[in-house]
C-alpha positions in Angstrom: -31.8 5.9 7.7 -31.2 2.7 9.6 -31.8 -0.4 7.7 -33.9 -3.3 8.7 -32.3 -5.9 10.8 -29.9 -8.1 8.9 -30.5 -6.3 5.6 -27.7 -6.8 3.1 -25.5 -3.9 2.0 -26.1 -2.5 -1.5 -24.3 -2.8 -3.8 -21.5 -5.4 -3.3 -18.8 -4.1 -0.9 -16.1 -5.1 -3.3 -15.4 -4.7 -6.2 -18.7 -3.0 -7.3 -18.4 0.0 -5.0 -14.8 0.6 -6.1 -15.9 0.8 -9.8 -17.7 4.1 -9.2 -14.9 6.4 -7.9 -11.9 4.7 -9.5 -12.4 6.3 -13.0 -11.5 9.6 -11.3 -7.9 8.3 -11.1 -7.9 7.6 -14.8 -9.4 11.1 -15.5 -6.9 13.1 -13.4 -4.2 10.8 -12.0 -2.4 13.7 -10.3 -5.5 14.9 -8.5 -6.6 11.6 -7.0 -5.1 8.7 -5.0 -6.3 5.4 -6.5 -5.6 3.4 -3.3 -7.6 5.8 -1.2 -10.5 5.9 -3.6 -10.7 2.1 -3.6 -10.3 1.6 0.1 -12.6 4.5 0.9 -15.3 3.1 -1.3 -15.4 -0.1 0.8 -14.8 1.5 4.2 -18.5 2.1 5.2 -19.3 -1.7 5.0 -16.3 -2.6 7.2 -18.6 -1.5 10.0 -20.3 -4.8 9.6 -17.0 -6.5 10.5 -17.0 -4.7 13.8 -20.5 -5.2 15.1 -21.7 -8.3 13.2 -25.4 -7.4 12.8 -24.7 -3.9 11.4 -27.0 -2.2 13.9 -24.4 -0.3 15.9 -21.5 1.1 13.9 -23.0 0.5 10.5 -25.7 3.3 10.5 -23.1 5.9 11.6 -20.5 4.7 9.0 -23.1 5.3 6.3 -23.8 8.9 7.2 -21.8 12.0 6.1 -20.3 12.5 9.6 -19.4 8.8 9.6 -17.4 9.3 6.4 -15.3 11.8 8.2 -15.0 10.2 11.6 -15.0 6.5 10.8 -14.2 6.0 7.1 -11.5 8.6 6.8 -9.2 7.4 9.6 -9.8 3.7 8.7 -8.9 4.4 5.1 -5.8 6.4 6.0 -4.6 3.5 8.1 -5.3 1.0 5.4 -3.4 3.1 2.8 -0.4 3.2 5.1 -0.4 -0.6 5.4 -1.0 -1.1 1.7 1.8 1.2 0.7 4.2 -0.3 3.2 3.6 -3.8 2.0 3.0 -3.2 -1.7 6.6 -3.7 -2.9 7.0 -7.0 -1.1 3.6 -8.3 -2.1 3.8 -7.3 -5.7 7.3 -8.9 -6.2 5.6 -12.3 -5.4 2.7 -11.9 -7.7 2.8 -13.8 -11.0 4.3 -12.1 -14.1 1.5 -13.5 -16.3 -0.8 -12.6 -17.7 1.5 -9.8 -18.8 -1.4 -7.5 -19.7 -2.3 -7.2 -16.0 1.2 -6.1 -15.1 0.6 -7.2 -11.5 4.2 -6.6 -10.4 3.9 -2.9 -11.3 1.7 -2.5 -8.2 4.9 -2.5 -6.1 5.2 1.1 -7.1 2.2 1.9 -4.9 4.7 2.3 -2.1 5.1 5.9 -3.3 2.8 8.3 -1.4 0.8 11.2 -2.8 0.4 14.3 -0.6 -1.8 13.8 2.5 -4.5 16.1 1.2 -4.8 14.1 -2.0 -5.1 10.9 0.0 -7.5 12.3 2.5 -9.8 13.9 -0.2 -9.8 10.7 -2.2 -10.7 8.7 0.9 -13.6 10.9 1.6 -14.8 10.9 -2.0 -14.6 7.1 -2.0 -16.7 6.8 1.2 -19.2 9.4 0.0 -19.6 7.6 -3.3 -20.4 4.5 -1.4 -23.1 6.2 0.7 -24.6 7.9 -2.3 -24.8 4.7 -4.3 -26.4 2.9 -1.4 -29.0 5.6 -1.1 -29.7 5.6 -4.8 -30.3 1.9 -4.9 -32.1 1.4 -1.6 -35.6 2.0 -2.9 -35.0 0.2 -6.2 -34.1 -3.5 -5.6 -33.9 -4.2 -9.4 -31.4 -1.3 -9.9 -29.5 -2.5 -6.8 -29.0 -5.9 -8.2 -28.2 -4.7 -11.7 -25.7 -2.1 -10.5 -24.0 -4.7 -8.3 -23.6 -7.1 -11.1 -22.4 -4.5 -13.6 -20.0 -3.1 -11.1 -17.9 -6.3 -11.2 -17.0 -6.3 -14.9 -16.6 -2.5 -14.7 -14.0 -2.9 -12.0 -12.3 -5.7 -14.0 -12.3 -3.5 -17.1 -10.6 -0.7 -15.2 -7.9 -3.0 -13.8 -7.3 -4.5 -17.3 -7.0 -1.0 -18.8 -4.5 0.0 -16.1 -2.5 -3.1 -16.7 -2.5 -3.0 -20.5 -1.3 0.6 -20.6 1.1 0.1 -17.7 -0.5 3.1 -16.0 0.8 2.2 -12.5 4.4 2.6 -13.9 3.4 5.8 -15.7 1.9 7.3 -12.6 4.4 6.1 -10.0 7.5 5.0 -11.8 9.1 1.5 -11.7 8.4 -0.8 -8.8 11.4 -0.9 -6.4 13.5 -4.0 -6.5 12.7 -6.4 -3.7 14.2 -9.7 -2.7 11.8 -12.6 -3.2 11.4 -15.7 -1.0 8.2 -17.3 -2.5 8.1 -20.3 -0.3 8.3 -18.2 2.9 6.0 -15.5 1.7 3.2 -17.7 0.5 3.4 -20.1 3.4 3.0 -17.3 5.9 0.3 -15.7 3.9 -1.6 -19.0 3.6 -1.2 -19.7 7.3 -2.5 -16.3 8.4 -5.3 -16.5 5.8 -6.4 -19.9 7.0 -6.3 -18.9 10.7 -8.1 -15.7 10.1 -10.8 -17.3 8.1 -11.5 -19.9 10.8 -11.7 -17.1 13.4 -14.0 -14.9 11.2 -16.4 -17.8 10.7 -16.8 -18.1 14.5 -17.5 -14.4 15.2 -20.9 -13.1 15.9 -23.0 -12.6 12.8 -20.8 -15.0 10.7 -24.0 -16.4 9.2 -24.6 -13.1 7.5 -22.7 -12.9 4.2 -22.6 -9.1 4.3 -20.8 -9.4 7.6 -18.5 -12.2 6.8 -17.4 -10.8 3.4 -15.8 -7.6 4.8 -14.2 -9.7 7.5 -12.7 -12.0 4.9 -11.5 -9.1 2.9 -9.7 -7.8 6.0 -8.2 -11.2 6.7 -6.9 -11.5 3.1 -5.3 -8.1 3.4 -3.7 -8.9 6.7 -2.4 -12.2 5.4 -0.6 -10.4 2.5 0.8 -7.8 4.9 2.1 -10.6 7.2 3.7 -12.3 4.2 5.4 -9.0 3.2 6.5 -8.3 6.8 8.1 -11.7 7.0 10.4 -11.3 4.0 10.9 -7.5 4.2 14.5 -7.6 5.6 15.5 -11.1 4.6 18.3 -12.1 2.2 17.1 -13.6 -1.0 17.1 -17.4 -0.9 19.8 -17.8 -3.6 22.1 -15.3 -1.9 21.6 -17.0 1.5 22.8 -20.3 0.2 25.8 -19.0 -1.8 
């Protein structure tokens, strides 16, 4: 079913959609890829980032075949980039609050088998499509589920951090040299530039188009920061 022109996605692209499939990782951590579940659950709405109005790619991305031909390859690519950059990004995240254990996320550089990642990516995308269909005819439920999805996602992240589950699932994060000034200056520059560009693209006045674009910009900014410091000597060592 194609939505009316300029209708907003339901529920929120992120983090609400991720709150639905992510508990699968808590239930059976060896069966599922948490990164693929999260990215896959947002992938259908990234069609908005491509066509602005959501009238071209978007309907296809929200159909079962679109989950296979659009969402799956997009999610696999994003998973590769996330895992490549995770150690560098996580090493620059704050150590506090300690109960979030943000630096543990550097261990996401480890890769599950391809089949686990692919299956999780498809499950994430299909959960997005199913949730959209379930809420399409019930505006009140749509709003309520979107609102409740945010604290649900936060609760999952807090649970993972408090119990140090990333470390339990993937081991310790690899040691990485840190250059905070360089990392954050590059990240901020890419984020600012990308945001300015996103706000000038077709459909920028539509929040459900701009939000996925800004999510993509934020991800690319962190990847750029990680790439910049990946093979550099730590600042203290360089001045020794």
